[in-house]
C-alpha positions in Angstrom: 0.0 0.0 0.0 1.2 3.5 -0.8 -0.2 6.7 0.6 0.2 10.5 0.3 -1.1 13.3 2.5 -3.2 15.0 -0.1 -6.6 16.1 1.1 -8.3 18.4 -1.4 -11.9 17.7 -0.4 -13.4 18.5 3.0 -13.4 15.4 5.2 -10.5 13.6 3.3 -7.4 12.4 5.2 -5.2 11.6 2.3 -4.8 9.4 -0.8 -4.0 5.7 -0.7 -3.3 3.0 -3.3 -4.2 -0.5 -2.1 -4.8 -4.0 -3.2 -6.9 -4.9 -0.2 -10.2 -5.7 -2.1 -8.3 -7.9 -4.6 -6.4 -9.7 -1.8 -9.7 -10.4 0.0 -11.4 -11.7 -3.2 -8.7 -14.1 -4.2 -8.7 -15.9 -0.8 -9.7 -19.6 -0.8 -12.5 -20.6 1.6 -11.0 -21.2 5.1 -11.7 -21.5 8.8 -11.5 -17.7 9.0 -14.5 -17.4 6.7 -16.4 -19.9 8.7 -15.8 -17.7 11.8 -17.3 -14.8 9.9 -20.4 -16.8 8.9 -21.0 -18.1 12.4 -20.3 -14.8 14.2 -22.5 -12.7 11.9 -25.0 -15.1 10.3 -26.3 -16.8 13.3 -28.3 -13.8 14.5 -30.8 -14.4 11.8 -31.6 -17.7 13.6 -32.5 -15.6 16.6 -34.7 -13.4 14.5 -36.5 -16.3 13.0 -36.9 -17.9 16.5 -38.5 -14.8 18.0 -40.8 -13.9 15.1 -42.1 -17.4 14.9 -42.7 -17.7 18.6 -44.8 -14.5 18.5 -46.9 -15.8 15.6 -47.5 -19.2 17.4 -48.2 -17.8 20.8 -50.7 -15.3 19.6 -53.6 -17.6 20.4 -52.2 -18.3 23.9 -51.6 -14.6 24.7 -55.3 -13.9 23.9 -56.5 -16.5 26.4 -57.6 -15.7 29.9 -54.8 -16.3 32.4 -51.9 -15.5 30.0 -50.9 -12.5 32.0 -51.7 -10.0 29.3 -55.0 -8.4 28.2 -54.5 -8.7 24.5 -56.2 -10.2 21.5 -54.8 -12.5 18.9 -55.4 -9.9 16.2 -53.4 -7.3 18.2 -50.5 -9.8 18.4 -50.4 -10.7 14.7 -51.5 -7.3 13.5 -50.6 -4.3 15.8 -47.6 -5.9 17.5 -46.3 -7.3 14.3 -46.6 -4.0 12.5 -44.8 -2.2 15.4 -42.0 -4.8 15.2 -41.6 -4.0 11.5 -41.9 -0.3 12.0 -39.1 -0.5 14.6 -37.0 -2.5 12.2 -37.5 0.2 9.5 -36.5 2.9 11.9 -33.6 1.0 13.3 -32.3 0.2 9.8 -32.2 3.9 8.9 -30.8 5.0 12.3 -28.1 2.4 12.5 -27.4 2.2 8.8 -26.1 5.8 8.7 -23.9 5.1 11.8 -22.6 1.9 10.2 -21.3 3.7 7.2 -19.8 6.4 9.4 -18.4 4.5 12.4 -17.7 1.0 11.0 -19.4 -2.3 10.7 -18.0 -3.9 13.9 -19.0 -1.2 16.4 -22.5 -1.2 15.1 -23.1 -5.0 14.8 -22.2 -5.2 18.5 -24.4 -2.4 19.5 -27.4 -3.5 17.5 -27.3 -7.0 18.9 -27.2 -5.6 22.4 -30.3 -3.5 21.7 -32.0 -6.5 20.3 -31.3 -8.7 23.3 -32.3 -6.1 25.9 -35.6 -5.5 24.2 -36.3 -9.2 23.8 -35.6 -9.7 27.5 -38.0 -6.9 28.5 -40.7 -8.4 26.2 -40.6 -11.5 28.3 -41.5 -9.3 31.3 -44.6 -7.8 29.7 -47.4 -7.2 32.2 -49.6 -4.9 30.0 -50.3 -4.8 26.3 -48.6 -1.3 25.9 -45.4 -2.8 27.4 -45.5 -5.7 25.0 -46.1 -3.3 22.0 -43.3 -1.0 23.1 -40.7 -3.7 23.4 -41.8 -5.4 20.2 -41.0 -2.0 18.5 -37.6 -1.8 20.2 -36.8 -5.4 19.4 -37.4 -4.6 15.7 -35.3 -1.4 16.1 -32.3 -3.6 17.0 -32.9 -6.1 14.3 -33.2 -3.4 11.7 -29.8 -2.2 12.6 -28.5 -5.8 12.3 -29.7 -6.0 8.7 -27.6 -3.0 7.7 -24.5 -3.7 9.7 -24.2 -7.4 9.1 -25.1 -7.6 5.4 -22.5 -4.9 4.7 -19.8 -6.7 6.7 -20.6 -10.1 5.1 -20.4 -9.0 1.5 -17.2 -7.0 2.2 -15.4 -10.0 3.9 -16.5 -12.9 1.7 -14.6 -13.6 -1.6 -16.5 -12.7 -4.8 -16.5 -16.4 -5.9 -18.7 -17.3 -2.9 -20.5 -14.1 -2.1 -23.9 -14.9 -3.6 -24.4 -18.3 -2.1 -23.0 -17.3 1.3 -25.2 -14.2 1.5 -28.3 -16.2 0.6 -27.7 -19.0 3.0 -26.9 -16.6 5.9 -30.1 -14.6 5.3 -32.0 -17.9 4.8 -30.8 -19.2 8.2 -33.6 -17.1 9.6 -35.7 -20.1 8.8 -33.6 -22.5 11.0 -34.6 -20.2 13.8 -38.2 -20.4 12.6 -38.1 -24.2 12.8 -36.7 -24.0 16.3 -39.3 -21.4 17.3 -42.2 -23.4 15.9 -41.1 -26.6 17.8 -40.2 -24.6 20.9 -43.7 -23.1 21.0 -45.2 -26.6 21.1 -43.4 -27.3 24.3 -43.8 -23.9 25.8 -47.5 -23.8 25.1 -48.1 -27.2 26.7 -50.0 -26.3 29.9 -49.1 -29.7 31.3 -45.5 -28.5 31.4 -45.7 -24.7 31.9 -48.5 -22.5 33.2 -50.3 -20.2 30.7 -48.6 -17.1 32.0 -45.0 -18.6 32.0 -44.4 -20.7 28.9 -44.4 -17.8 26.4 -42.2 -15.7 28.7 -39.6 -18.5 28.8 -39.6 -18.7 25.0 -38.3 -15.1 24.8 -35.9 -15.7 27.6 -34.3 -18.6 25.8 -33.7 -16.3 22.8 -31.8 -14.0 25.1 -29.5 -16.8 26.3 -28.7 -17.9 22.7 -28.1 -14.3 21.8 -25.5 -13.8 24.5 -23.6 -16.8 23.2 -23.6 -15.2 19.7 -22.4 -11.9 21.3 -19.4 -13.7 22.7 -18.5 -15.3 19.3 -19.0 -12.0 17.5 -16.3 -10.3 19.5 -13.7 -12.1 17.3 -15.2 -10.9 14.0 -13.0 -8.1 12.6 -13.8 -4.8 11.1 -14.2 -4.7 7.3 -10.8 -3.9 5.8 -12.7 -2.2 2.9 -14.3 0.2 5.3 -11.0 0.8 7.1 -8.9 1.8 4.1 -11.6 4.3 2.8 -12.0 5.8 6.3 -8.4 6.7 7.0 -7.3 3.4 8.6 -5.4 2.0 5.8 -2.6 0.6 8.0 -5.1 -1.3 10.1 -6.6 -2.8 6.9 -3.2 -3.9 5.6 -2.3 -5.4 9.0 -5.6 -7.3 9.2 -5.5 -8.7 5.7 -1.8 -9.7 6.0 -2.6 -11.6 9.2 -5.5 -13.4 7.5 -3.3 -14.3 4.5 -0.7 -15.8 6.8 -3.3 -17.8 8.7 -4.8 -19.2 5.5 -1.4 -20.0 4.0 -0.6 -22.1 7.1 -4.0 -23.8 6.9 -3.7 -24.7 3.2 0.0 -25.4 3.2 0.7 -23.4 0.1 1.2 -19.7 -0.9 -1.7 -17.7 -2.1 -1.9 -16.6 -5.8 -1.0 -13.0 -6.5 -3.8 -10.5 -6.1 -5.4 -8.5 -8.9 -5.3 -4.8 -9.6 -4.8 -2.1 -7.0 -7.1 0.9 -6.6 -6.3 4.5 -5.5 -8.8 6.4 -3.3 -9.1 9.5 -1.4 -9.6 8.5 2.2 -12.5 10.1 4.1 -13.6 10.2 7.7 -17.3 10.5 6.6 -19.6 10.7 3.6 -22.4 13.3 3.5 -26.0 12.1 3.3 -26.6 14.3 0.2 -23.8 12.5 -1.7 -25.3 9.2 -0.7 -28.7 10.2 -1.9 -27.4 11.5 -5.2 -25.4 8.4 -5.7 -28.3 6.0 -5.2 -31.0 7.9 -7.0 -29.3 10.0 -9.6 -26.3 7.9 -10.5 -28.0 4.5 -10.2 -31.7 5.0 -10.8 -32.3 1.6 -12.4 -30.7 -0.2 -9.5 -32.8 1.9 -7.1 -36.0 0.8 -8.9 -34.8 -2.8 -8.7 -34.0 -2.7 -5.0 -37.3 -1.1 -4.1 -39.3 -3.7 -6.2 -37.6 -6.7 -4.7 -38.0 -5.5 -1.1 -41.7 -4.5 -1.5 -42.6 -7.9 -3.0 -40.9 -10.1 -0.4 -41.8 -7.8 2.5 -45.5 -8.1 2.0 -45.5 -11.8 1.3 -43.2 -12.7 4.2 -44.4 -10.4 6.9 -48.0 -11.3 6.2 -47.4 -15.1 6.2 -44.9 -15.1 9.1 -47.3 -13.4 11.4 -50.5 -14.8 10.0 -50.1 -18.4 9.1 -51.0 -19.6 12.6 -54.2 -17.5 12.5 -55.2 -19.2 9.2 -54.8 -22.6 10.7 -56.8 -21.9 13.7 -59.5 -19.8 11.9 -60.2 -22.1 8.9 -59.0 -25.5 10.0 -59.6 -25.4 13.8 -56.0 -26.3 14.6 -55.4 -25.6 18.3 -52.8 -22.9 19.0 -50.5 -25.4 20.7 -50.4 -27.5 17.5 -49.7 -24.8 14.8 -45.9 -25.1 15.5 -45.8 -28.5 13.7 -47.2 -27.0 10.5 -45.0 -23.9 10.7 -41.9 -26.0 11.2 -42.6 -27.7 7.9 -42.8 -24.5 5.8 -39.8 -23.0 7.7 -37.7 -26.0 6.7 -38.8 -25.5 3.0 -37.8 -21.8 3.4 -34.3 -22.8 4.5 -33.8 -25.4 1.8 -34.5 -22.8 -0.9 -31.4 -20.7 -0.3 -29.4 -23.7 0.7 -30.0 -25.7 -2.5 -30.4 -22.8 -5.0 -27.8 -20.4 -3.6 -24.9 -21.8 -5.6 -26.8 -21.1 -8.8 -26.8 -17.4 -8.0 -23.0 -17.6 -8.4 -23.0 -19.9 -11.5 -26.2 -19.4 -13.6 -26.1 -15.7 -12.6 -28.0 -13.1 -10.6 -30.5 -11.9 -13.3 -31.9 -15.3 -14.2 -32.1 -16.6 -10.6 -33.6 -13.5 -9.0 -36.3 -13.1 -11.7 -37.1 -16.8 -11.8 -37.4 -17.3 -8.0 -39.7 -14.3 -7.7 -41.9 -15.2 -10.7 -42.1 -18.9 -9.7 -43.1 -18.2 -6.2 -45.7 -15.7 -7.3 -47.3 -18.0 -9.9 -47.3 -20.9 -7.4 -49.0 -18.6 -4.8 -51.7 -17.7 -7.3 -52.3 -21.5 -7.7 -52.5 -21.9 -4.0 -55.0 -19.1 -3.7 -57.2 -20.8 -6.4 -57.1 -24.1 -4.6 -57.9 -22.5 -1.2 -60.8 -20.6 -2.7 -62.3 -23.9 -4.1 -62.0 -25.5 -0.7 -59.6 -28.1 -2.1 -57.0 -27.7 0.7 -56.7 -29.2 4.1 -54.3 -27.8 6.8 -51.8 -30.4 5.6 -52.1 -29.7 1.9 -52.1 -25.9 2.4 -48.9 -26.3 4.4 -47.4 -28.4 1.5 -48.4 -25.7 -1.0 -46.8 -23.0 1.1 -43.7 -25.1 1.5 -43.2 -25.2 -2.3 -44.1 -21.5 -2.7 -41.6 -20.4 0.0 -38.8 -22.7 -1.3 -38.5 -20.4 -4.2 -39.6 -17.2 -2.4 -37.0 -17.6 0.3 -34.1 -17.6 -2.2 -35.6 -14.6 -3.9 -36.2 -12.7 -0.7 -32.6 -13.3 0.4 -31.3 -12.1 -2.9 -33.0 -8.7 -2.3 -30.5 -8.1 0.5 -27.6 -9.4 -1.6 -28.6 -7.1 -4.5 -28.8 -3.8 -2.6 -25.6 -4.7 -0.7 -23.5 -5.3 -3.8 -24.8 -2.9 -6.5 -24.1 0.4 -4.8 -20.7 1.9 -3.9 -18.8 1.0 -0.7 -19.4 4.3 1.0 -23.2 4.0 0.7 -23.5 0.2 1.3 -25.1 0.1 4.8 -27.3 3.1 4.2 -28.5 1.6 0.9 -29.4 -1.6 2.6 -31.2 0.3 5.4 -33.1 2.6 3.0 -34.4 -0.1 0.7 -35.2 -2.4 3.6 -37.0 0.4 5.4 -39.0 1.7 2.5 -39.8 -1.7 1.0 -40.7 -3.1 4.4 -42.8 0.0 5.4 -44.8 -0.5 2.2 -45.2 -4.2 2.4 -44.1 -5.3 5.9 -46.2 -2.9 8.0 -49.3 -3.0 5.7 -49.0 -6.7 5.2 -49.6 -7.9 8.8 -52.3 -5.3 9.3 -54.2 -6.2 6.2 -53.6 -9.9 6.6 -54.8 -9.9 10.3 -58.1 -8.2 9.3 -58.7 -10.5 6.3 -58.0 -13.8 8.1 -59.8 -12.8 11.3 -63.0 -12.3 9.3 -63.2 -16.0 8.6 -64.3 -15.3 5.0 -62.4 -17.4 2.5 -62.5 -14.7 -0.2 -60.8 -12.3 2.1 -57.8 -14.6 2.7 -57.7 -15.4 -1.0 -57.4 -11.7 -1.7 -54.4 -11.4 0.6 -52.8 -14.4 -1.1 -53.3 -12.7 -4.5 -51.9 -9.4 -3.5 -48.7 -11.1 -2.3 -48.5 -13.2 -5.4 -49.0 -10.2 -7.7 -46.2 -8.2 -6.0 -43.8 -11.1 -6.2 -44.5 -11.5 -10.0 -44.1 -7.8 -10.6 -40.8 -7.7 -8.8 -39.7 -10.8 -10.9 -40.4 -8.9 -14.1 -38.5 -5.9 -12.9 -35.5 -8.1 -12.1 -35.6 -9.7 -15.5 -34.9 -6.3 -17.1 -32.9 -4.5 -14.4 -30.9 -7.1 -12.4 -27.1 -6.6 -12.4 -24.8 -9.4 -13.5 -22.8 -9.2 -10.3 -21.8 -12.9 -10.0 -18.1 -13.6 -9.3 -17.2 -9.9 -9.7 -15.5 -7.7 -7.2 -17.7 -5.2 -5.3 -15.4 -2.4 -6.6 -16.0 -3.6 -10.2 -19.8 -3.7 -9.8 -19.9 -0.2 -8.3 -16.8 2.0 -8.2 -16.1 3.6 -4.8 -17.1 7.2 -4.7 -13.6 8.1 -3.4 -11.7 6.3 -6.2 -9.2 8.4 -8.1 -9.5 8.2 -11.9 -6.6 6.4 -13.6 -4.0 9.0 -14.5 -5.6 11.7 -12.3 -3.4 13.6 -9.9 -3.5 12.8 -6.2 -5.2 16.1 -5.5 -8.0 15.6 -8.0 -11.6 15.4 -6.9 -12.7 11.9 -6.3 -15.4 10.1 -8.1 -15.2 12.5 -11.2 -16.6 9.8 -13.4 -18.6 6.7 -12.5 -20.4 3.9 -14.3 -24.1 4.3 -14.1 -25.5 0.9 -15.1 
């Protein structure tokens, strides 16, 4: 790495030439990468655990003797919408801080917020307390989405980035399986009283989260963030240490890295520059990100929070038994990214994103038609959802991958936060509220309408992806979207950064 002290733009600390991105991308898969995956990815298991528990305990919380004066519709509607509203707010709040202060600081803080709010949810004694801490739990998890997806994509080699990102985001559904099965035990009044079992479910999530917090302490800061924000020597030292560790593990020297890049280091990036970059420089990518997030947010938030209500309303499944059904569709959700993830790196982003969205939407239209005809039982409805969500889960996970990799390094966390917040506000807040009202009515046509809305939005997003998705497979992040601070080839060290950028 070479550096000069030039700082011609306010906020810059100098100019640096580095091969850190190329050195990270040429690393073979190693134990170090597994540490990243475990330290950062396992929090989605917690998220899935908690959200599923809430959906499955809704019926129990509404019963007399639960310790709360609350209805099932308030749990699956109001509380679910507040959770998502908190996640949107947290994503924006922490996303800006993540780009400014670093990935590591923020993914530690956001997990702490998430765990504290979850613990206080378990102590709920009034409905307002439950609502408040559902909002704050979402506030923490929203920050996790921005900080963790940024760090993962910047630390994982380009050859594996697509599948790893999808599987990590899909691991949410491992938590959903655990939450579904856990709720069966916790809702068994022969084991736990009505007012205790659901509280212990939340408490267990806190215990698991504390274990993850301990593991996460060893996950490093993103070297890509470091060299742009005036910590180039730290980035070089970190990457050199990782290279030595991997060479010892593999027993052979690493291949030479690719090209270097020269950037103007900055302490911070203005919000105005971020906004101009996302919407003026990359308008097609902005439309793509928004479409993907709205489609998956409506579908997933509606079903995650409302599937138990459908089973109890239309098929008379007791609340204590809905967990078995949810565990099945949760398993299908995880298998989607697990089995299809590799294709996002081989067949390519465009074909896989568009096809998973379109297939899930078309299959959901078919499910709605069968449900309207009365042709489905609780078991066959669950089977249909399992197939729909096998494809939808891979597509939904690719939304996070897409907005993380198609915008410049300096805007990455904020871009994830913005599209997550806007798409989720449109589909994730309205979804649970609309779905709760429609399923609570007990009218088949109302639930069919909810299915059709979700299916239509997924198909629309798939069509947008067919035309606008970026072929980002196996490409460096810096090649997909040049850093705003990069110096043009042949430009002087004092030249203004980012004078010319690709706008695909």
